[in-house]
C-alpha positions in Angstrom: -13.8 -5.3 42.8 -10.4 -5.7 43.8 -7.2 -5.8 41.0 -4.6 -7.4 41.2 -1.5 -5.9 39.8 1.6 -7.7 39.6 4.4 -6.0 41.8 7.6 -5.1 39.5 10.4 -7.3 38.9 13.9 -6.4 40.8 17.3 -8.2 41.1 15.8 -10.0 44.2 13.7 -12.1 42.1 17.0 -13.4 40.8 19.1 -13.9 44.1 20.5 -17.8 43.1 20.3 -16.4 39.0 23.7 -17.3 37.7 24.6 -16.1 34.0 26.7 -18.7 32.7 24.4 -21.5 33.9 21.3 -20.5 33.4 21.4 -18.0 30.5 25.0 -17.7 28.6 25.7 -16.4 25.0 23.3 -17.1 22.9 24.9 -20.1 20.8 26.1 -21.3 24.1 24.6 -23.7 26.2 22.1 -24.0 28.2 21.2 -21.9 24.6 18.4 -20.0 26.5 19.3 -17.0 23.9 19.2 -19.2 21.3 20.3 -21.8 19.4 23.0 -19.7 17.2 25.2 -17.0 18.0 24.2 -14.3 15.7 20.9 -15.6 15.2 18.6 -13.1 13.3 21.7 -10.8 12.3 23.0 -13.0 10.0 19.6 -15.1 8.6 16.0 -14.7 9.1 13.8 -17.5 10.2 12.4 -19.5 7.1 9.2 -17.6 6.3 6.3 -21.2 6.5 3.0 -20.5 5.3 1.0 -23.9 5.9 -1.4 -24.4 3.0 -3.4 -27.3 1.3 -7.0 -27.7 0.0 -8.7 -29.6 -2.6 -7.2 -31.5 -5.0 -3.3 -31.3 -6.0 -3.9 -29.2 -8.6 -5.3 -26.5 -6.4 -3.0 -26.8 -3.6 -0.3 -26.6 -6.1 -2.0 -23.0 -7.4 -1.7 -21.7 -4.0 2.2 -23.1 -3.1 3.4 -21.1 -6.4 1.4 -17.8 -5.4 3.2 -18.2 -1.7 6.8 -18.7 -3.2 5.6 -15.8 -5.7 4.9 -13.4 -2.9 8.0 -14.1 -1.4 7.7 -17.5 1.3 10.9 -19.2 1.6 9.4 -22.6 2.6 6.2 -25.0 1.8 4.2 -26.4 4.6 1.8 -29.1 3.6 -1.8 -29.7 5.0 -3.5 -32.9 4.6 -7.2 -33.8 4.3 -9.0 -36.1 7.0 -8.9 -39.3 4.9 -5.5 -38.2 4.0 -3.9 -38.1 7.9 -6.3 -41.7 8.6 -4.9 -43.9 6.1 -8.0 -43.7 3.3 -8.1 -43.1 0.0 -9.9 -40.5 -1.7 -13.0 -43.6 -3.0 -13.2 -45.4 0.3 -16.4 -44.6 1.4 -15.7 -43.4 4.5 -13.8 -40.3 2.8 -17.1 -39.0 0.9 -17.8 -35.4 1.7 -14.2 -35.0 3.8 -11.8 -34.9 0.3 -9.7 -31.7 0.2 -11.8 -30.5 2.7 -9.2 -29.6 5.5 -6.3 -30.0 3.2 -5.4 -31.8 0.2 -6.4 -35.1 -1.0 -3.3 -37.2 -1.3 -3.8 -40.8 -2.6 -1.1 -42.0 -4.8 2.0 -40.6 -6.1 0.2 -38.8 -9.4 -0.9 -36.7 -6.1 2.3 -35.7 -5.6 3.4 -35.0 -8.9 0.5 -32.5 -8.9 1.0 -30.8 -5.8 4.7 -29.9 -6.8 4.3 -29.9 -10.1 7.0 -27.1 -11.2 8.3 -26.6 -8.1 11.8 -28.1 -7.6 12.4 -30.0 -4.6 16.2 -29.3 -4.3 15.9 -25.6 -4.0 12.8 -25.6 -1.5 12.4 -26.6 2.0 9.3 -28.5 2.8 7.6 -29.5 5.8 4.5 -32.2 6.0 2.0 -32.0 8.8 1.4 -35.8 8.7 1.9 -38.6 11.4 0.3 -42.4 11.4 0.8 -42.0 7.6 4.4 -40.3 7.5 6.1 -43.3 5.9 3.7 -42.9 3.2 3.9 -39.4 2.4 7.7 -38.9 3.0 8.1 -42.0 1.0 6.5 -40.5 -2.0 8.2 -37.1 -1.4 11.6 -39.6 -1.9 10.2 -40.8 -5.4 8.9 -37.5 -6.6 12.5 -36.2 -6.0 14.2 -39.5 -7.6 12.2 -38.9 -10.4 13.6 -35.0 -10.6 17.1 -36.0 -10.4 17.9 -34.6 -6.7 19.5 -37.1 -4.9 18.2 -37.5 -0.9 21.2 -36.1 0.5 19.9 -32.3 -1.0 16.4 -32.8 0.4 15.4 -30.3 3.2 12.2 -30.5 5.2 10.1 -31.7 8.1 8.2 -34.7 8.7 6.4 -34.3 11.5 5.7 -38.0 12.3 5.0 -37.2 16.0 2.1 -40.0 16.6 2.0 -39.9 20.4 0.4 -36.0 20.4 -2.4 -37.6 18.0 -3.9 -39.5 21.2 -3.8 -36.5 23.2 -4.9 -33.6 20.9 -5.7 -34.3 17.2 -7.2 -37.7 17.1 -6.0 -38.5 13.8 -4.3 -42.2 14.9 -4.7 -45.1 13.2 -2.3 -48.0 15.2 -2.1 -48.3 19.1 0.4 -46.3 20.7 3.1 -49.3 20.9 3.6 -49.4 16.8 2.4 -46.1 16.9 6.0 -45.0 18.4 7.7 -47.9 16.3 6.7 -46.3 13.4 7.8 -43.6 14.6 11.0 -44.9 15.2 11.3 -46.3 11.8 11.5 -42.7 9.8 14.3 -41.9 12.5 16.4 -44.8 11.4 15.8 -44.8 7.6 16.2 -40.8 7.3 19.9 -40.8 9.5 21.1 -43.2 6.8 19.1 -42.0 3.6 18.5 -38.1 3.9 20.6 -36.7 6.2 19.4 -33.0 5.8 16.2 -33.6 6.8 14.7 -33.2 10.2 12.8 -36.6 10.6 10.5 -35.7 13.5 8.5 -32.2 14.6 7.6 -33.2 18.4 4.3 -31.2 18.4 2.9 -28.9 20.9 1.1 -26.8 19.0 -1.9 -29.3 18.8 -1.5 -29.9 22.3 -2.0 -25.8 22.9 -4.7 -25.8 20.5 -6.8 -28.5 22.4 -6.2 -26.5 25.9 -3.6 -27.0 27.6 -1.1 -24.0 29.4 1.6 -22.8 28.3 3.9 -25.0 30.9 1.7 -28.1 29.7 2.2 -27.3 26.1 6.1 -27.5 27.0 6.2 -30.5 29.4 3.7 -32.5 27.3 5.6 -32.2 24.4 9.0 -32.9 26.1 7.6 -35.9 28.0 6.4 -37.5 24.1 10.0 -36.2 23.0 11.7 -38.2 25.7 9.8 -41.3 24.6 10.7 -40.9 21.0 14.6 -40.7 22.2 14.3 -43.8 24.2 12.8 -45.9 21.6 15.4 -44.5 18.9 18.3 -45.9 21.5 16.6 -48.8 22.0 16.7 -49.7 18.4 20.4 -49.8 18.7 20.7 -45.7 17.6 23.6 -43.5 19.0 22.2 -40.2 20.5 24.3 -38.1 19.0 23.6 -39.7 15.4 19.7 -39.0 15.7 19.3 -36.2 18.2 20.5 -33.2 16.0 17.8 -33.6 13.5 14.8 -33.6 15.9 12.8 -30.2 15.9 9.9 -29.1 17.7 6.4 -27.2 16.8 5.2 -25.1 19.8 1.9 -22.9 19.2 1.8 -18.9 20.8 -0.8 -17.5 21.9 -1.0 -13.4 22.4 0.3 -13.4 26.2 3.6 -11.7 24.8 5.8 -11.8 27.8 4.8 -15.5 29.3 5.1 -16.6 25.1 8.7 -15.2 24.9 9.6 -16.6 27.9 8.3 -20.0 27.2 10.3 -20.7 24.5 13.5 -19.6 26.2 12.6 -21.9 28.9 12.4 -24.7 26.7 15.6 -24.2 25.1 17.0 -24.9 28.3 15.1 -27.7 29.7 15.6 -29.9 26.5 19.6 -28.8 26.7 19.7 -30.4 30.2 17.7 -33.0 29.0 19.7 -34.1 26.2 23.0 -33.4 28.2 22.4 -35.0 31.8 19.7 -37.3 31.1 21.0 -38.8 27.9 24.5 -38.1 27.7 25.0 -36.5 24.8 28.2 -35.1 23.5 27.5 -33.3 19.9 26.6 -29.8 20.8 23.8 -30.0 18.5 22.5 -32.5 20.1 21.3 -30.0 22.5 19.5 -27.5 20.3 15.8 -27.5 20.7 15.4 -26.0 16.9 11.6 -25.0 16.7 8.7 -24.2 14.3 5.8 -21.5 15.7 2.3 -21.5 15.0 0.4 -18.5 15.9 -2.7 -20.0 17.5 -5.8 -20.7 16.0 -7.8 -20.9 18.7 -7.2 -17.5 19.3 -8.9 -16.3 16.8 -12.1 -14.9 16.8 -15.3 -15.1 14.8 -16.4 -11.9 15.9 -14.7 -8.6 14.9 -12.8 -10.8 12.6 -10.4 -7.9 11.0 -8.8 -8.1 15.1 -7.2 -11.2 14.3 -4.6 -9.3 12.3 -3.3 -7.5 15.6 -3.4 -11.0 17.5 -1.1 -12.5 14.9 1.4 -9.9 14.4 1.5 -10.0 18.6 1.9 -13.5 18.0 4.5 -13.6 15.3 6.6 -11.1 17.4 6.4 -13.0 20.3 7.7 -16.2 18.0 10.7 -14.3 16.7 11.9 -12.4 20.1 11.5 -16.0 21.6 14.3 -17.3 18.4 12.0 -19.1 16.4 13.8 -21.2 13.6 10.8 -21.1 11.5 6.9 -19.5 11.8 3.5 -19.4 10.3 1.2 -16.9 10.8 -2.6 -17.6 10.6 -4.8 -15.5 8.6 -7.6 -13.5 9.8 -10.4 -15.2 8.5 -9.3 -18.8 9.6 -12.6 -18.5 12.1 -14.8 -18.2 9.5 -13.1 -20.5 6.6 -10.1 -21.2 4.5 -7.8 -18.6 4.1 -8.6 -16.5 0.8 -5.5 -15.3 -1.0 -5.9 -11.9 0.6 -5.7 -13.1 3.8 -2.8 -15.3 3.5 -0.8 -12.6 1.6 -1.4 -10.0 5.0 -0.2 -13.1 7.1 3.2 -13.3 5.0 3.3 -9.6 5.4 3.2 -9.8 9.0 6.4 -11.1 9.0 7.8 -9.3 6.3 7.3 -6.3 8.2 8.2 -7.8 11.8 11.7 -9.1 9.6 12.5 -5.9 8.0 11.0 -2.9 9.7 10.8 -3.5 13.3 14.7 -3.8 14.0 14.6 -6.2 16.1 16.9 -8.4 13.9 19.7 -6.3 14.6 20.3 -8.6 18.1 20.5 -12.0 19.0 18.3 -11.7 21.8 17.0 -8.2 22.6 15.1 -8.8 25.8 17.7 -10.8 27.9 18.6 -9.3 31.2 14.7 -8.0 31.9 14.0 -9.0 35.4 10.6 -9.5 34.4 11.5 -11.9 31.7 14.3 -13.7 33.4 12.0 -14.3 36.4 9.3 -15.4 34.0 11.4 -18.3 32.0 12.5 -19.6 35.3 9.0 -19.5 36.9 8.0 -21.9 33.3 10.9 -23.8 33.9 9.9 -24.8 37.2 6.4 -25.8 36.2 7.7 -27.4 33.2 10.3 -29.6 35.4 7.3 -30.6 37.9 5.0 -31.8 35.5 7.7 -33.5 33.5 8.6 -35.6 37.0 4.4 -36.3 37.5 4.9 -38.1 34.3 8.5 -39.7 34.5 6.7 -41.5 38.1 3.7 -42.6 35.9 5.8 -44.7 33.2 6.8 -41.8 30.7 5.1 -40.0 27.8 3.2 -43.3 26.1 2.4 -44.7 29.4 0.4 -41.2 30.6 -1.1 -41.1 26.8 -2.6 -44.9 27.7 -3.6 -44.1 30.7 -5.4 -40.7 30.0 -3.0 -38.4 32.5 -1.8 -36.4 29.9 -5.2 -35.8 28.2 -7.0 -35.1 31.6 -4.5 -32.3 31.7 -5.3 -30.9 29.1 -9.3 -31.6 29.8 -9.4 -29.0 32.7 -7.4 -26.5 31.1 -9.0 -25.9 28.4 -12.3 -25.9 30.6 -10.9 -23.5 33.2 -9.8 -21.3 29.7 -13.6 -21.2 28.1 -15.0 -20.5 31.6 -12.8 -17.7 32.6 -13.7 -16.1 28.6 -17.5 -16.7 29.9 -17.1 -15.3 33.1 -15.0 -12.1 31.9 -11.6 -13.0 34.2 -9.9 -13.6 31.0 -11.2 -10.4 28.2 -11.3 -11.0 24.3 -11.8 -7.8 22.7 -14.8 -8.0 20.0 -16.0 -11.1 22.2 -16.5 -10.7 26.0 -16.0 -6.9 25.9 -16.2 -3.9 23.1 -18.4 -6.1 20.2 -19.1 -4.2 17.2 -21.8 -4.5 15.1 -21.6 -7.8 12.4 -19.7 -7.2 10.0 -19.8 -9.1 6.6 -16.2 -10.4 5.4 -16.7 -12.3 2.1 -15.8 -16.4 3.3 -13.1 -18.1 1.1 -14.5 -21.4 -1.1 -11.9 -23.5 -2.6 -14.0 -25.4 -5.9 -15.1 -28.6 -4.4 -13.1 -31.9 -5.3 -15.7 -33.6 -7.6 -16.1 -37.2 -5.4 -17.3 -39.1 -8.9 -14.2 -37.9 -10.7 -12.1 -38.4 -7.9 -13.3 -42.0 -8.0 -12.7 -42.5 -11.7 -9.0 -41.2 -11.6 -8.4 -43.5 -9.0 -9.5 -46.2 -11.1 -7.9 -45.6 -13.9 -4.3 -44.9 -11.9 -5.4 -48.8 -10.3 -5.7 -50.6 -14.1 -2.8 -48.8 -15.3 -0.5 -51.4 -13.4 0.6 -54.6 -12.5 -1.0 -56.3 -9.6 1.0 -59.0 -9.8 4.1 -56.9 -8.6 2.0 -54.9 -7.0 0.6 -57.9 -4.8 4.3 -59.2 -4.1 5.6 -55.6 -2.7 2.3 -55.5 -0.3 3.3 -59.3 0.8 6.7 -58.1 1.3 5.8 -55.1 3.6 3.4 -57.3 5.5 6.3 -59.9 6.2 8.2 -56.8 7.4 5.7 -55.3 9.6 5.5 -58.8 11.3 8.7 -59.2 11.8 9.4 -56.3 13.3 11.8 -54.9 10.5 11.8 -51.1 9.5 8.8 -50.4 6.9 10.4 -47.6 5.5 11.9 -49.3 2.2 9.0 -51.9 1.9 6.3 -48.8 1.8 8.6 -47.5 -1.3 9.4 -50.4 -2.9 5.3 -50.8 -3.0 4.7 -47.2 -4.0 7.0 -47.9 -7.0 4.4 -50.3 -8.4 1.5 -47.4 -7.5 0.4 -48.8 -4.6 -2.2 -46.4 -3.0 -1.3 -45.0 0.2 -5.1 -46.7 1.3 -3.2 -49.9 0.4 -0.2 -49.8 2.2 -1.8 -48.6 5.3 -4.3 -51.5 5.5 -1.8 -54.0 4.8 -0.4 -52.0 8.3 -3.8 -52.5 9.9 -3.4 -56.1 9.8 -0.5 -56.5 11.7 -0.5 -53.6 14.4 -4.3 -53.9 14.4 -6.1 -50.2 15.2 -6.8 -48.3 18.3 -9.8 -47.9 19.8 
């Protein structure tokens, strides 16, 4: 059997390389080497562990545990009914309440999640899309109750509805209304929550669904370009909103490819914003991003190997210049993360930050012939995919036609076949298998459905239904007129509307995606 050995790289591989055009200094266009001149030498990335399960009280307990252990930002996982706009008492929610995230139907749930947590002192990321206006509205009202002005709030709402059609399937409305809702959130945040990142364009779920590194970046940017065009079409100036767009990428274990991917992505986005959208503000050119190590790379076999996988992926994300990082827990292939596994995941970041020494340079790998060649190759591949998507009408059109989903499906199939025929080595799976080891699985206390239904019934009893119906009617009218729905969502929440009730009104106007 012949083995293909990759040749070593030399200056000949970079014949057309121009330092100022292709690399530059850290914090300078095209930002290949990082978005800030000093990167981690002065300030570390945000350590933001993704958490949420069961009811609001269980999630609050986990959040406070993570903050106590040194986490520097919160990241909320919502359960499937919440993501799909269903209250916990809906018949389709049965069996799913609190399973893959925390259940949030009311303002009371939001209050409990953040009990004894000052929203003015913590940065919060919410992984929510189709119901992003409702969850953001709840967060805004909770801050108001805590006496915190909106201009003090820091955090991110994912608000990337297009990728739901490609990768996660947690959509509610058709494609066009989904883009409209995304733009409503952008417009509202520009005016009222200036420090908030109102969009985290997500490649992570695209990568988890099976995309290659280049496809992850290309499909993410295709969606991002559509959002920028939608905001400009709304009459917003690109330099007013582009600086608060962020990105979210996954990280696999192919160390050099992942570092190169992040560098290429920064360069591409900077050029897209400068050349395509004529952005003038240097902040509009910055691709700031959050990274999560990839759950799809973790194995149920020999699970402690996952500790090393997560370490490799986290190290690649740091050397790639991420602004915040979530490290997966080693037991996630078996269950929701246990407290011990979560602590180990957080310690992984802390060890890189405080013991590896790599934070002493803004971009320690720059100039490697191999890395720069990989960065150039990935940029070329990403741009080729983007050109094809443009010719087919853009990101949203390729979502509707199924073109983008087909790219992912084909790559996912090849990835799995490569594991099955051993072309892709996975330790503990298709090589060096170990005897099965008993790992205790974490099982949170299940949410009692009857208790949850009674809580919601009580919540609805203690409200003025005349005021509620009036506010929901105003929301319905605003949606029908294509007005920005955010103020009307917040007004509805003030009079105790539930997430499901608000979503049902929007379904009447926008319809649902089939």
